[in-house]
Each structure stands twice: as structure tokens, then as C-alpha cells.
C-alpha positions in Angstrom: 27.5 -5.3 16.2 27.7 -8.8 16.0 28.3 -9.3 19.7 25.0 -6.8 20.5 22.8 -9.5 18.1 24.0 -12.6 19.6 23.8 -11.4 23.2 20.0 -10.2 22.3 19.1 -13.9 20.8 20.7 -15.8 23.6 18.6 -13.3 25.9 15.6 -14.5 23.8 16.0 -17.7 24.2 16.2 -18.0 28.1 11.9 -16.8 27.7 11.1 -20.1 28.5 12.9 -20.8 31.7 11.7 -17.1 33.3 8.0 -17.1 32.2 6.5 -14.1 35.0 10.0 -12.1 34.0 10.3 -12.0 30.2 8.0 -11.6 27.8 8.1 -12.5 23.9 6.7 -10.8 21.5 6.6 -9.3 17.6 5.9 -5.7 16.6 5.6 -4.2 12.7 4.9 -0.5 12.2 5.2 2.1 9.9 7.8 5.1 10.0 8.3 8.4 8.4 12.4 9.3 8.1 13.6 12.9 6.8 15.0 12.5 3.7 19.0 12.4 3.3 20.2 15.3 1.2 23.1 15.8 -1.3 25.0 18.9 -1.1 27.6 19.8 -4.3 31.1 20.1 -2.4 32.2 22.7 -5.3 28.7 25.1 -5.4 28.5 24.2 -9.1 25.8 23.7 -11.1 26.3 21.3 -13.6 24.7 18.2 -11.7 21.9 18.5 -8.9 20.4 16.2 -6.9 17.1 17.1 -5.3 14.4 15.1 -3.3 11.4 14.9 -4.7 9.7 15.2 -0.6 11.6 16.5 2.4 10.5 13.2 4.4 9.1 9.6 3.0 7.5 6.5 4.9 8.8 3.2 5.1 8.0 0.0 7.4 9.9 -2.0 9.9 8.9 -5.6 11.4 10.8 -7.7 14.2 10.8 -9.5 17.9 11.5 -8.1 21.5 11.8 -9.2 24.8 10.5 -7.4 28.1 12.8 -8.1 30.9 11.3 -6.6 34.3 13.5 -6.0 36.1 12.8 -3.8 40.0 10.4 -2.0 38.8 11.2 -1.0 35.6 11.4 -2.8 32.4 13.9 -3.6 29.9 13.5 -4.2 26.5 15.8 -5.5 23.4 14.6 -5.8 20.2 15.9 -6.6 16.7 14.2 -4.5 13.5 14.5 -5.0 9.9 13.5 -1.6 8.3 13.3 -0.9 5.1 12.9 2.5 3.2 13.3 4.3 0.0 14.0 8.1 -0.9 12.9 9.8 -4.7 15.5 11.7 -6.2 15.7 14.0 -9.1 19.1 13.7 -10.8 20.3 16.5 -13.3 24.2 15.3 -14.7 24.0 17.9 -17.1 22.4 21.6 -16.9 19.9 22.0 -19.4 19.1 18.3 -19.5 16.2 16.6 -18.5 16.3 15.3 -14.9 15.8 11.4 -13.9 14.3 10.2 -11.0 15.7 8.1 -8.8 14.9 5.4 -5.8 17.6 4.7 -3.8 16.7 2.1 -1.1 18.0 2.0 2.0 17.7 -1.9 4.4 19.0 -2.1 8.1 18.8 -4.0 11.0 18.6 -2.2 14.0 18.7 -3.4 17.2 17.5 -0.5 20.4 17.5 -1.4 23.6 14.9 0.7 26.1 15.1 1.2 29.6 11.6 2.0 30.5 8.2 2.2 33.1 4.9 2.0 33.5 2.4 4.1 35.0 -0.7 2.0 34.1 -0.9 1.0 30.4 1.4 3.6 29.8 4.8 3.4 29.4 7.8 5.4 29.2 11.0 4.6 27.4 14.5 5.3 26.0 17.3 3.9 25.0 20.6 2.9 22.8 20.2 2.0 19.5 23.1 -0.1 16.7 22.2 -0.2 13.4 23.7 -1.7 10.8 22.9 -1.2 7.1 22.0 -4.5 4.6 22.9 -5.2 1.0 24.7 -2.3 -1.4 23.4 1.1 -2.3 23.0 1.8 -6.3 22.4 4.2 -8.1 23.6 7.5 -6.5 26.4 6.3 -4.6 29.2 5.3 -6.7 32.2 6.0 -4.7 34.2 3.2 -2.8 34.4 4.8 0.2 31.2 5.2 0.9 30.3 1.0 0.2 32.6 0.6 3.1 30.5 3.2 5.7 27.1 1.9 4.7 28.5 -1.6 6.0 29.3 -0.2 9.2 27.4 0.1 12.1 25.6 3.0 13.7 24.2 4.3 16.9 22.1 6.4 17.9 18.9 6.4 20.0 15.4 6.2 20.5 12.4 7.8 23.0 9.1 7.8 23.1 5.8 6.4 24.9 3.4 3.1 24.9 0.7 1.7 25.4 -0.5 -1.7 26.5 -3.9 -3.0 25.9 -5.3 -6.7 27.3 -2.1 -7.6 28.2 -1.5 -8.4 24.8 -1.5 -5.8 22.4 0.9 -3.1 22.6 1.2 0.5 20.6 4.2 3.1 20.8 5.2 6.1 19.3 9.4 6.7 19.5 11.5 8.9 17.6 14.8 7.9 16.7 18.0 9.8 16.1 21.7 9.5 15.7 24.3 10.4 17.9 26.6 11.2 14.9 26.6 12.4 11.3 28.1 10.2 8.5 29.5 11.5 5.6 30.8 10.3 2.4 30.9 11.6 -1.2 30.1 10.7 -4.8 29.9 12.0 -8.0 28.0 12.7 -11.2 28.3 14.2 -14.1 32.2 14.9 -12.8 30.8 17.2 -9.7 31.3 15.4 -6.5 29.0 15.9 -3.6 28.3 15.1 0.1 25.8 12.5 1.6 24.6 12.9 5.1 23.5 9.3 6.3 22.0 9.9 9.7 18.4 11.3 9.3 16.2 11.6 12.1 12.2 9.2 12.4 9.7 8.9 13.8 8.3 5.0 14.3 5.0 3.6 14.9 4.3 -0.3 15.3 1.4 -2.4 16.8 2.3 -5.3 18.8 1.6 -8.8 20.4 3.1 -10.4 23.7 2.8 -14.0 23.8 
């Protein structure tokens, strides 16, 4: 993951040398993600973890570089994203539920490959992602702490629109190549957690 980020940053530094082939841009937007769920391993009912909503909104912002190459373009990006998921947690059956907000920050490096049909763009590509910081509240298992810091791989695909040679609008679907699972314990009951929910990303950008 570190080598990938370094390679992307070096490419960004090459922009002034090839102004006709390379364009630098900034982007920001919103994304909606399916809320990760916790499932009881033993099927017990002493403790429960229930998501308040099926999906939550978050935000993202970052930079991108568009490289023209033989009729197509390659667009590496470095994006910071943040989302918060809300859960009702009951540690002991019969006790009132406690609202827990769990925040996830991540750094993503998608590399999009696509082509243009007039102002319309069609693109897709792999995306590496690593969580930043440490999860709190629900996550207490040491093994999950290690998993949280590891890189994950997925993909993004979608449509874009370029306006006035400066503005960019993008809508993408993002998913993972595999699901990462770990466990946490609440009220003496073990739960498994899936950490690869799909997302829909909407963003607005500006090219220099």
C-alpha cells in the first residue's frame, strides 16, 4: 500500500513536465455505504448489536491525476474518506439499549481506466484502501485491531461527465474483492463482523 501511494505521488510530481498529457485535479463528494452488521456466533440472545439504518452517508475528498494514453485515460487518485455508523447495543437482555456511533476513516487509492464519448466518461479500476486510526466502542478484539490497519483491495466502476474542460462529475459503485471478518465480544457474547460493505460514491471535481 505504501509503495502504491509513493508511486502515485511521484506521478503527480510529473504533471508540469507533460502539460498536454497530464491534468491535475481536486475532488470531493458524498458516499452512501451499506452498514456493516454484527452477527452472533453462538446464536445467543444475551447481547444484541442492531444497526439503526441499512445505509449511512459519509464524505470523501482528495486529489487525482488524469493521464491521456493511446485513446484512453488512466486516473490515479488519493482519497481520504470518513463515515460513521450508528448501532443500538444491548449488553444484557432486558436492559435499555445504548446508542454507539462508530467512526471509520480510510485512505483509498483507486486507479481508474476509461475512455471518453464526448463529455461522457466510462471508467473502472482497482482500488486499495487502508483504515486510519483505531476503531473504538464496539471493537475490542486485538485481532481486529491488526486487521483494521491492514490494506484491503477492491474495485470502483462508474460514469463521469466533464464540463467546460474544468469541472468533473462522477458517480461510482465501489466493492471489495473479498470480505474481511473478525470478532468482538460484548456482554460475554461473541459476534462476527464483516468489513467490506459496498458503496455508491458521488463527487464533484475541478481540473487545473
